[in-house]
C-alpha positions in Angstrom: 343.7 -17.1 123.5 345.5 -14.3 124.9 343.8 -12.4 128.2 343.9 -8.6 128.0 344.9 -6.6 130.7 341.3 -4.9 131.3 339.3 -8.1 131.3 337.8 -10.3 133.8 339.3 -13.7 135.0 337.5 -14.4 137.9 334.3 -15.9 137.1 334.1 -18.7 140.0 337.0 -16.7 142.1 339.2 -19.2 140.1 341.6 -16.2 139.6 342.0 -15.4 143.3 344.8 -13.7 144.8 345.5 -13.1 141.0 346.0 -10.5 139.0 347.3 -9.7 135.6 349.7 -7.2 135.0 351.2 -5.1 132.0 354.7 -3.0 133.7 355.8 -0.1 131.6 358.8 -1.3 129.8 358.5 -4.8 131.6 357.0 -8.1 130.1 353.5 -8.5 131.4 353.1 -11.6 133.7 350.7 -12.6 136.8 351.5 -11.2 139.9 349.9 -13.4 142.7 349.5 -12.2 146.6 348.3 -13.8 149.5 347.5 -12.5 152.5 347.7 -14.8 156.2 348.1 -13.9 159.8 349.1 -10.6 159.0 351.9 -11.2 157.0 351.7 -10.9 153.1 353.0 -12.7 150.7 353.7 -12.0 146.9 355.0 -13.8 143.7 355.8 -12.5 140.1 355.5 -14.7 136.6 356.3 -13.1 134.0 355.4 -14.0 130.6 358.6 -14.5 129.2 360.3 -16.7 132.4 356.9 -19.0 132.8 357.6 -19.8 128.7 354.0 -17.9 127.7 350.8 -17.0 129.3 349.2 -20.4 129.7 352.0 -21.8 131.6 352.8 -18.9 133.3 349.0 -18.9 134.8 349.8 -22.4 135.4 352.7 -21.2 137.7 350.8 -18.6 139.3 347.3 -20.8 140.2 350.1 -23.5 141.8 352.6 -21.1 143.7 348.7 -19.5 145.0 347.6 -22.9 146.2 350.6 -24.4 147.7 350.4 -20.8 149.9 346.9 -21.3 150.6 347.3 -25.3 151.9 350.9 -24.2 153.8 349.7 -21.2 155.4 346.5 -21.4 157.9 344.8 -18.1 158.6 343.4 -16.6 161.5 341.0 -18.4 163.6 337.5 -16.5 164.6 338.5 -16.7 168.5 341.9 -15.5 167.5 340.8 -12.6 165.5 337.4 -11.8 168.3 340.4 -12.0 170.6 342.9 -9.3 168.9 343.0 -6.2 170.9 342.9 -3.2 168.9 345.4 0.0 169.2 342.6 2.6 170.7 341.8 0.0 173.7 342.3 0.6 176.7 340.4 -2.0 179.2 343.3 -4.8 178.5 340.3 -7.1 177.0 338.6 -7.0 173.2 334.9 -5.9 173.6 335.1 -4.9 177.0 334.4 -1.1 177.7 333.7 1.0 181.0 330.4 3.1 180.3 328.0 5.4 182.2 324.3 5.2 181.8 322.9 8.4 181.7 318.7 9.3 182.3 316.6 12.2 183.2 313.3 10.9 185.0 309.9 12.7 184.0 310.5 15.4 186.8 313.9 16.1 185.0 315.8 14.3 187.5 319.3 13.3 186.2 320.9 10.2 187.7 324.0 7.9 186.1 325.0 4.3 186.3 328.4 3.1 185.5 328.9 -0.4 184.3 331.5 -2.8 182.6 329.9 -3.8 179.7 330.9 -6.7 176.9 330.4 -6.6 173.3 329.5 -9.6 171.8 331.8 -10.2 168.8 330.0 -9.6 165.5 328.2 -12.3 163.7 327.0 -13.7 167.1 323.0 -13.3 167.8 323.5 -12.4 171.4 322.9 -9.5 173.5 325.9 -7.4 175.1 326.1 -7.9 179.4 326.2 -5.2 181.5 327.9 -5.8 185.1 327.0 -2.8 187.6 329.7 -0.9 189.2 327.8 -0.4 192.0 327.0 -3.4 192.9 330.0 -5.3 191.9 332.5 -3.3 192.3 335.4 -1.6 189.9 337.0 -4.8 189.4 334.6 -7.2 190.5 332.7 -5.9 187.5 335.4 -5.5 185.1 335.7 -9.3 185.8 332.8 -10.4 185.1 333.0 -8.5 181.8 335.7 -10.2 181.3 334.5 -13.7 181.6 331.7 -13.3 180.0 333.5 -11.9 176.8 335.8 -15.1 176.5 332.5 -17.1 176.8 331.0 -14.8 174.0 334.7 -15.6 172.3 334.3 -19.9 172.5 331.1 -19.5 170.9 332.8 -18.7 167.5 334.5 -21.3 165.5 335.9 -21.9 161.7 338.3 -19.7 160.2 338.4 -15.6 159.6 338.9 -14.9 155.8 335.6 -13.2 155.0 337.9 -12.2 151.3 338.5 -15.4 150.6 336.4 -16.8 148.3 334.9 -20.4 150.0 336.9 -23.2 148.1 340.1 -21.5 149.1 339.1 -22.0 152.8 340.6 -24.4 155.0 339.0 -28.1 154.3 338.0 -27.0 150.6 338.1 -29.5 147.9 341.5 -30.0 146.2 341.4 -29.2 142.0 344.6 -29.4 140.3 345.9 -25.7 138.5 345.2 -27.4 135.3 341.6 -27.9 135.8 341.3 -24.3 136.4 342.6 -23.3 134.0 339.9 -24.6 132.4 337.5 -22.9 134.8 339.3 -20.1 133.5 339.5 -20.2 129.5 335.6 -21.1 130.4 334.8 -18.2 132.1 336.6 -15.7 129.8 334.8 -17.8 126.5 331.0 -17.3 128.0 331.5 -13.4 129.3 332.2 -12.2 125.9 
C-alpha cells in the first residue's frame, strides 16, 4: 500500500521524527530528523536506494530507533540550569528586582531584592532575599543557593516534544512491529 505525501502516518506517534517527502525531480523517500543536546541529526532514505517504500520505512525506523537509544537527551536539571543569552545575574532563574509600592497617604517606597524563581512545572513559590537585610552580595548568594535547591527537585529528562514511547526507559519494540502499527493506523484513518 502506497502512502501519499499528504497523508498522516503519525497515529500513536509510530512515525516520530520521520517525514515522507517527494522532492521535485528526485526519488521520494523518508527524511528522519532527531535533536539531542542541541545537536541535530538527519538521514535521508530514498525508495530506490532501499528497495521500495516498505523497506525504506523499515530502514528509517531502525535508524531513528538506534539514534534515540544512542543519544541521551538533556536531563531536566541540565535544562533548567542553562543560562540564557539575556541573563545578567550569572545564574538561571535569579534576578535583581525592585518592588515599589504606594501607601494610602500617597507616600511611595521601594525595596530591592534578589529573587530566585522556581523552574516551570515545580509547584513552589519564588524566594525573595532583601538587599537591605542581607547586603547586595549576601542576598545574591542566598538567591543562587535557593535556585540550586529548586533545580535539585527536577528529575527525569527534558523532552517535551518527544512521545513517551521514545523517552529513555520506554519499552523496546522492533521496527517490523512499528511498520504494522503504521499500516494499521493508515487503514483505520480511511
